[in-house]
C-alpha angles and dihedrals in degrees: 000000000000118000103232091212089063098060130113095189120040150135121239116206116203130180115195130202118265109274094020098090095103093048090049092049093050090052094042093050091049089050091049091050091056096038097056088056093058111108093229096048116110099167138011114163132163125217136179126204115253088208100046120027090201093063121086136173132202118201112203136178129177132188092237143001088255089058091050090050091046089053090060090059097052121112093238092053094045090050090049090052092053092054093040091058089060099044106036119100094203134011111282118255124221118201131179116252146064106236112108114213111251094243090066116087124200121258104221122237113255 
C-alpha cells in the first residue's frame, strides 16, 4: 500500500460543511496562488463537483518528494490548513494519481 504522504502526484478530495463553500474557496485560491509560485510545483488545480457543491478536489504534482514536503511548510499552505480545519465536513483524503473524475469541473484561475 502506498503511503499518501510520500506522493509527488496526487488528488486531494475535500468535502466542506454546508454554507462554508465560499470560505473554503477563498482559502483554496490563496493557497493555489502561493503554490504555483513554488519552484518545485508542476501542477496545482482546483475543481468542484458538478453533482455536489460541497465536494472539491485539488490536483497537485511536484518535481520531487522534497518539493512536496516543502510545500507543506509554506505560509500559504499552513494558513489554508487552519481554515480547512474549520470548514471541512470530513478529513481530507489524498490519493495517488492525476486523473480528475469527470464530475469535477475546474475552478478558473483569477
